[in-house]
N, C-alpha and C positions, 0 to 999 in steps of 0.2 A: 413493855417488853414481855411481861408475864402473860398479858392478854393475847399478844400476838402468837406466842408459843402455844398457848392453849387452843387458839383458833386453828392453828396449823395442825395440831394433833387431832382435833375434832374432824377437820377436813380429811386427813389421812384415814382416820377410822371410817368415816362415811364412804369414802371411795373404796376401801377394802371390803366393806360389807354390802356394797352396792347401793348406798344411799344417794349417790350422784350417778347419773347416767350420761353418757356422752351424747353429742348431737345426733349421731347416727341412730341411736336407740329411739330418739324422739320422732324421727321421720319415719312414719309408717306408710307403706305403699298400699293403700286401701284397694286400689284398682287391681293390684296383683293378688291380694287376698281374695277379692271377689272372683277373679278368674280361677284361682285355685280351689276355692271352697264353695262358691255359690253358682257360678255360671253353668255348671253341669245341669242343674235343675232350672235355674231362672234365665238361662240364655245369655249369650254374649252381650254385654252392655245392658243387661237387665230387661231385654225385650220379651222375656217369658218363653215358655215352651209348653209342650203337652203335659209335662209333669209338675209345673209350678207357675204361679202367676208372674206377670210382668211387673217391673217396678216403675217403668216409664208410664206416666199417666195414671198410676195407681193412687187413689185418694188417700189411702193409709200412709203412703210415703209422702205425697205432695202436701197434704194438709195435716198429717199426723204429728203428734208430739214426739220429739226425739227420744224421750224416755220410754214411750210405748214401743217404738221401733226397736230400741235397745233390748227391752224386755223380751220381745219376740225372738230376736237373735239369740239371746242368752238361754231362753227356755223352750224354744221351738213353738210349734202350733199343734197342740193336742187335738183340737177340733178338726184339723186337716185330715186326721185319720179317718173320720166318717166320710168326708168328701172324697178321700183317696179311694175308698172302697167302691164308690159309685162313679167316680170320674177318672179313675186311673192316675190320680195325683200321688206324688210321693210326699209322705208326711214331713213337715219341717223339723229337722233334728235340732236339739239344743246344742249351742256352741259354747256355753259357759264352761270353763275349765279346759276347753280345747283351744280357745283363742284367749289372748290376754285382754284385759279390760280395755286397755288403750287401743287395741286392734278393733274391738267391737265398736268403740266410740268413733274410730276412723271410718268404719264401714257405714255407720249411721250418716255421717257427713257425706260420704261418697254416694250413698243411695239418694240422699236429698239432692246432690249435685247433678244426678242423671236427669232431673226434670227442669233444669235451668236452661 
Protein backbone atom coordinates (compact mmCIF):
# COMPACT_ATOMS: atom_id res chain seq x y z
CA UNK A 1 0.00 0.00 0.00
CA UNK A 2 2.80 2.40 0.93
CA UNK A 3 4.64 1.74 -2.36
CA UNK A 4 1.43 2.22 -4.34
CA UNK A 5 0.80 5.63 -2.78
CA UNK A 6 4.41 6.64 -3.34
CA UNK A 7 4.21 5.58 -6.99
CA UNK A 8 1.01 7.55 -7.44
CA UNK A 9 2.59 10.66 -5.91
CA UNK A 10 5.64 10.33 -8.15
CA UNK A 11 3.42 9.94 -11.22
CA UNK A 12 1.37 13.02 -10.27
CA UNK A 13 4.58 15.00 -9.75
CA UNK A 14 6.01 13.95 -13.11
CA UNK A 15 2.82 14.84 -14.91
CA UNK A 16 2.73 18.22 -13.15
CA UNK A 17 6.30 19.10 -14.17
CA UNK A 18 6.00 17.66 -17.65
CA UNK A 19 7.91 14.44 -17.05
CA UNK A 20 5.32 12.48 -18.97
CA UNK A 21 3.98 13.62 -22.29
CA UNK A 22 0.78 12.53 -23.90
CA UNK A 23 0.68 10.56 -27.14
CA UNK A 24 -0.05 13.68 -29.19
CA UNK A 25 3.28 15.21 -28.09
CA UNK A 26 5.15 12.15 -29.35
CA UNK A 27 3.60 12.25 -32.81
CA UNK A 28 5.56 14.81 -34.75
CA UNK A 29 4.47 15.71 -38.25
CA UNK A 30 7.89 16.01 -39.89
CA UNK A 31 6.36 16.58 -43.32
CA UNK A 32 4.52 19.61 -41.94
CA UNK A 33 7.69 20.92 -40.30
CA UNK A 34 9.51 20.44 -43.61
CA UNK A 35 6.80 22.35 -45.50
CA UNK A 36 6.88 25.18 -42.96
CA UNK A 37 10.63 25.48 -42.35
CA UNK A 38 12.54 23.85 -45.22
CA UNK A 39 10.55 23.78 -48.45
CA UNK A 40 10.97 27.48 -49.17
CA UNK A 41 14.63 26.84 -49.96
CA UNK A 42 14.76 23.09 -50.61
CA UNK A 43 11.58 22.88 -52.70
CA UNK A 44 8.34 21.01 -52.17
CA UNK A 45 9.11 17.41 -51.34
CA UNK A 46 12.85 18.14 -51.23
CA UNK A 47 13.34 18.49 -55.00
CA UNK A 48 15.68 21.46 -54.56
CA UNK A 49 15.57 24.97 -55.94
CA UNK A 50 17.85 27.70 -57.21
CA UNK A 51 18.63 28.61 -53.58
CA UNK A 52 19.32 25.20 -51.98
CA UNK A 53 20.14 21.62 -53.00
CA UNK A 54 17.69 18.77 -53.44
CA UNK A 55 17.38 16.03 -50.85
CA UNK A 56 16.13 13.48 -53.36
CA UNK A 57 19.12 11.66 -54.80
CA UNK A 58 21.49 13.64 -52.56
CA UNK A 59 24.23 11.26 -51.38
CA UNK A 60 24.61 13.15 -48.10
CA UNK A 61 20.99 12.21 -47.34
CA UNK A 62 20.85 8.78 -48.98
CA UNK A 63 24.18 7.48 -47.67
CA UNK A 64 24.86 9.91 -44.83
CA UNK A 65 24.94 9.11 -41.17
CA UNK A 66 21.77 10.35 -39.43
CA UNK A 67 23.93 12.03 -36.77
CA UNK A 68 25.74 14.04 -39.47
CA UNK A 69 22.43 15.11 -41.02
CA UNK A 70 21.14 16.13 -37.59
CA UNK A 71 24.33 18.12 -37.00
CA UNK A 72 23.75 20.12 -40.19
CA UNK A 73 20.12 20.81 -39.31
CA UNK A 74 21.13 21.94 -35.83
CA UNK A 75 24.16 24.02 -36.82
CA UNK A 76 23.54 25.06 -40.39
CA UNK A 77 26.12 25.03 -43.16
CA UNK A 78 28.70 27.72 -42.70
CA UNK A 79 30.58 26.72 -45.86
CA UNK A 80 27.40 27.38 -47.81
CA UNK A 81 28.06 31.09 -47.29
CA UNK A 82 31.03 30.94 -49.70
CA UNK A 83 29.00 29.02 -52.26
CA UNK A 84 26.09 31.40 -51.74
CA UNK A 85 28.18 34.36 -52.85
CA UNK A 86 29.10 32.74 -56.16
CA UNK A 87 26.02 30.62 -56.83
CA UNK A 88 23.23 32.72 -55.31
CA UNK A 89 22.49 30.04 -52.73
CA UNK A 90 20.96 30.91 -49.39
CA UNK A 91 23.18 29.84 -46.45
CA UNK A 92 21.70 27.00 -44.37
CA UNK A 93 20.54 28.51 -41.07
CA UNK A 94 20.98 26.70 -37.75
CA UNK A 95 17.74 25.29 -36.32
CA UNK A 96 19.04 24.27 -32.89
CA UNK A 97 17.02 26.15 -30.29
CA UNK A 98 14.35 26.99 -32.85
CA UNK A 99 13.17 23.41 -33.30
CA UNK A 100 12.85 20.84 -30.54
CA UNK A 101 15.36 17.99 -30.52
CA UNK A 102 12.57 15.51 -31.26
CA UNK A 103 11.45 17.62 -34.24
CA UNK A 104 14.97 17.59 -35.67
CA UNK A 105 15.16 13.81 -35.18
CA UNK A 106 11.84 13.47 -37.01
CA UNK A 107 13.14 15.64 -39.86
CA UNK A 108 16.18 13.38 -40.27
CA UNK A 109 13.90 10.35 -40.62
CA UNK A 110 11.66 12.28 -43.02
CA UNK A 111 14.58 13.34 -45.22
CA UNK A 112 15.82 9.76 -45.40
CA UNK A 113 12.29 8.61 -46.32
CA UNK A 114 12.17 10.94 -49.35
CA UNK A 115 14.64 8.62 -51.07
CA UNK A 116 12.76 5.34 -50.56
